N, C-alpha and C positions, 0 to 999 in steps of 0.2 A: 295896590290896585288892582283888580281883578278885570281885563276888559273881554266883555262876549262879543263876539264878531263871528258867527255861524257861516260867514263864506269865504273866509281866508283860514289858510292850514298855519302861520306863523305871523307874530308882531312885525312890523317892517321895522330896520335896524334902531331908528331913533328911539324906538319904545322898549324894543326888546333887551336894548344895552343901559335901560334901567333897571337898577337891584329889586325897586318894588314894584313893578309891573309885571304881569304874565297874563297871557293868553286863557281862559276861561272857559269854561261849558255852560249852558244855561243853568241844566238841570244839576249837575252837581255843585255849583258855585252860588246858585239863588238863594239858597235855603240859610246860608251861612252871611249874606249881604245885609247892611245894615239902611245902606242909599243904594237905591238904585236911579241910574238916571240913562233915559231912554233918548237915543241922539239919531236912530233911522229907525223905518218903520218894515223892518223883514218880517216876512209872514210867520216866523219862529216866536218873535214878539207879539204879534198881532193875534195868536193860537193861546198864550199863554193864559192860565186862569189866574184871573184877576186875586182870586182868596190866598194867594200866595204872597201878594205883596201887601197883604192888609198891616202888618207889622214894621212896616218900611217905611223911611221917607223916599218917595218918590218923586224925581223931576221927568216929567214928560212933555218933551219938547215938540211931539208930534200927533198928542193929543189922541193916542191908541188907547189909553189906560182911563179916560176920564170917565 
């Protein structure tokens, strides 16, 4: 699982100790994602080109991409 949070430099210990979780980069990791879950409405996510989400399962809890 890749977590993209543009406002932190590293994951909290509870997450970073999990072998299947890593901190990712929006530009580098979005292309390879199959499922995208939006939990926060940071400006970086608001500015995302929605065409990049076309072939993905999207769960948008903030309504930014609807």
